[in-house]
KOLMI-813876 format. One line per 4 residues: number of its first residue (from 1); their letters; for each residue x negated, y negated, z negated of C-alpha. Coordinates in nm, 3 decimals, padded with zeros to 5 digits, m for minus. Example, Ala and Ser with C-alpha at 12.3 -4.5 7.8 and 13.67 -1.06 7.14 Angstrom:
% KOLMI-813876
1	as	m01.230 00.450 m00.780  m01.367 00.106 m00.714
This chain:
% KOLMI-813876
1	xxxx	m00.819 m00.665 m01.111  m00.512 m00.460 m01.204  m00.427 m00.244 m01.501  m00.167 00.014 m01.589
5	xxxx	00.012 00.084 m01.917  00.135 00.438 m01.981  00.424 00.473 m02.223  00.694 00.713 m02.335
9	xxxx	01.007 00.617 m02.524  00.876 00.263 m02.564  00.551 00.379 m02.727  00.228 00.284 m02.547
13	xxxx	00.005 00.588 m02.493  m00.269 00.440 m02.276  m00.376 00.107 m02.129  m00.654 00.100 m01.870
17	xxxx	m00.789 m00.108 m01.583  m00.795 00.035 m01.232  m01.161 00.039 m01.128  m01.188 00.345 m00.904
21	xxxx	m01.094 00.369 m00.538  m00.859 00.652 m00.630  m00.700 00.719 m00.968  m00.524 01.054 m00.998
25	xxxx	m00.243 01.124 m01.245  m00.134 01.471 m01.350  m00.117 01.748 m01.608  m00.450 01.916 m01.531
29	xxxx	m00.762 01.800 m01.721  m00.952 01.702 m01.404  m00.718 01.407 m01.338  m00.829 01.054 m01.422
33	xxxx	m00.510 01.007 m01.626  m00.395 01.329 m01.794  m00.031 01.363 m01.904  00.000 01.691 m02.090
37	xxxx	00.368 01.762 m02.028  00.532 02.045 m01.831  00.753 01.796 m01.646  00.437 01.650 m01.488
41	xxxx	00.282 01.836 m01.195  m00.078 01.953 m01.202  m00.165 01.672 m00.958  00.140 01.445 m00.968
45	xxxx	00.049 01.106 m00.817  m00.241 00.888 m00.713  m00.311 00.514 m00.705  m00.538 00.397 m00.423
49	xxxx	m00.717 00.061 m00.435  m00.769 m00.133 m00.113  m00.957 m00.458 m00.171  m00.728 m00.634 m00.423
53	xxxx	m00.420 m00.428 m00.345  m00.290 m00.100 m00.483  m00.085 00.179 m00.329  00.093 00.459 m00.510
57	xxxx	00.128 00.803 m00.349  00.327 01.098 m00.480  00.123 01.418 m00.438  00.418 01.644 m00.355
61	xxxx	00.509 01.665 m00.723  00.788 01.896 m00.839  00.994 01.631 m01.019  00.906 01.339 m00.794
65	xxxx	00.791 00.983 m00.856  01.005 00.672 m00.884  00.922 00.302 m00.872  01.174 00.064 m01.027
69	xxxx	01.433 00.341 m01.022  01.387 00.439 m00.656  01.223 00.765 m00.544  00.908 00.708 m00.338
73	xxxx	00.644 00.906 m00.151  00.417 00.608 m00.084  00.462 00.260 m00.223  00.279 m00.073 m00.208
77	xxxx	00.249 m00.175 m00.574  00.333 m00.524 m00.692  00.301 m00.696 m01.027  00.539 m00.557 m01.295
81	xxxx	00.636 m00.249 m01.091  00.741 00.037 m01.318  00.637 00.386 m01.208  00.845 00.668 m01.355
85	xxxx	00.709 01.022 m01.389  00.975 01.231 m01.569  01.009 01.065 m01.912  00.687 00.869 m01.876
89	xxxx	00.662 00.512 m01.755  00.357 00.342 m01.604  00.374 m00.035 m01.577  00.150 m00.187 m01.310
93	xxxx	00.011 m00.532 m01.394  m00.210 m00.763 m01.194  m00.445 m00.943 m01.427  m00.530 m01.214 m01.177
97	xxxx	m00.356 m01.366 m00.876  m00.443 m01.168 m00.567  m00.150 m01.241 m00.342  00.096 m01.528 m00.301
101	xxxx	m00.148 m01.709 m00.076  m00.414 m01.781 m00.336  m00.763 m01.800 m00.188  m01.076 m01.946 m00.348
105	xxxx	m01.219 m02.249 m00.164  m01.495 m02.035 m00.016  m01.259 m01.761 00.100  m01.071 m01.710 00.422
109	xxxx	m00.741 m01.892 00.462  m00.428 m01.691 00.558  m00.416 m01.597 00.926  m00.787 m01.656 00.990
113	xxxx	m01.048 m01.387 00.934  m01.408 m01.486 00.870  m01.579 m01.604 01.188  m01.254 m01.597 01.388
117	xxxx	m01.128 m01.954 01.356  m00.885 m02.037 01.632  m00.765 m01.681 01.688  m00.399 m01.599 01.630
121	xxxx	m00.294 m01.257 01.499  00.046 m01.126 01.601  00.248 m00.811 01.661  00.430 m00.756 01.992
125	xxxx	00.712 m00.500 02.005  00.672 m00.268 02.306  00.977 m00.041 02.274  01.340 m00.044 02.162
129	xxxx	01.592 m00.326 02.146  01.330 m00.575 02.028  01.084 m00.509 02.314  00.888 m00.820 02.404
133	xxxx	00.939 m00.994 02.070  00.625 m01.126 01.901  00.573 m01.193 01.532  00.287 m01.409 01.408
137	xxxx	00.089 m01.266 01.117  00.017 m01.559 00.888  00.031 m01.405 00.539  m00.227 m01.209 00.337
141	xxxx	00.012 m00.911 00.334  00.259 m00.842 00.618  00.505 m00.552 00.589  00.632 m00.379 00.902
145	xxxx	00.877 m00.092 00.949  01.213 00.012 00.809  01.286 00.065 00.436  01.358 00.428 00.345
149	xxxx	01.223 00.536 00.688  00.859 00.432 00.728  00.668 00.126 00.608  00.315 00.002 00.675
153	xxxx	00.131 m00.309 00.566  m00.112 m00.525 00.761  m00.367 m00.681 00.529  m00.589 m00.980 00.597
157	xxxx	m00.942 m00.924 00.467  m01.265 m01.122 00.515  m01.380 m00.875 00.783  m01.050 m00.887 00.975
161	xxxx	m00.716 m00.709 00.966  m00.644 m00.356 00.850  m00.327 m00.146 00.843  m00.217 00.118 00.592
165	xxxx	00.078 00.355 00.582  00.246 00.312 00.243  00.590 00.469 00.256  00.793 00.726 00.452
169	xxxx	00.759 01.067 00.611  00.527 01.138 00.900  00.211 00.961 01.006  00.140 00.613 01.126
173	xxxx	m00.015 00.635 01.473  m00.280 00.398 01.608  m00.348 00.451 01.980  m00.168 00.787 01.938
177	xxxx	m00.408 00.902 01.663  m00.263 00.972 01.312  m00.361 00.747 01.022  m00.291 00.888 00.677
181	xxxx	m00.397 00.751 00.336  m00.707 00.559 00.438  m00.660 00.208 00.587  m00.751 00.151 00.950
185	xxxx	m00.933 m00.156 01.082  m00.730 m00.318 01.360  m00.876 m00.461 01.679  m00.714 m00.661 01.958
189	xxxx	m00.497 m00.439 02.175  m00.438 m00.156 01.927  m00.101 00.015 01.980  00.086 00.096 01.657
193	xxxx	00.356 00.366 01.651  00.579 00.348 01.343  00.870 00.592 01.341  00.884 00.587 01.720
197	xxxx	00.873 00.208 01.751  00.564 00.104 01.946  00.398 m00.228 01.875  00.073 m00.389 01.984
201	xxxx	m00.166 m00.581 01.762  m00.288 m00.892 01.939  m00.572 m01.108 01.809  m00.698 m01.364 02.057
């Protein structure tokens, strides 16, 4: 479970847990978190939950969204990240360990999805200077791409691996089809196109 703390000038205005799949933030009353300030866009930003992970997306706001002082369009949130919307700050806090390799005894271990013991997940680069290179996926969260260009994350879940586009312009392509906000379940042989770099997801 994660929660956010909204503040301005050091004064806490709101503290709430993230329970919905999507939490919208903006000036208009229909948002889940309403910030009644002209510096905040009508629909300013959104936090999307995926399993135990959270992603922030700027909704083409006028004044932009920053995380830890850096402007972002999409961002994979981590514990203690500070989201800045004009003069408002939103601190993102994880209230229990969900990363760093912690798995309950009954849960899947890193690198092995439920029912797939013995399989090895990896990414093979198909284009560019690194063509032919393979990287083993052995962490709960694996980041791929180039900072400030385009970033995606591959997430290990009990039902297998999924990929989500979290930062950068343009769309992530899977088998030449665009993937936007929603995560995509990966299967063996899927071809990933990230900013023109083609990679293949292998799981056998």
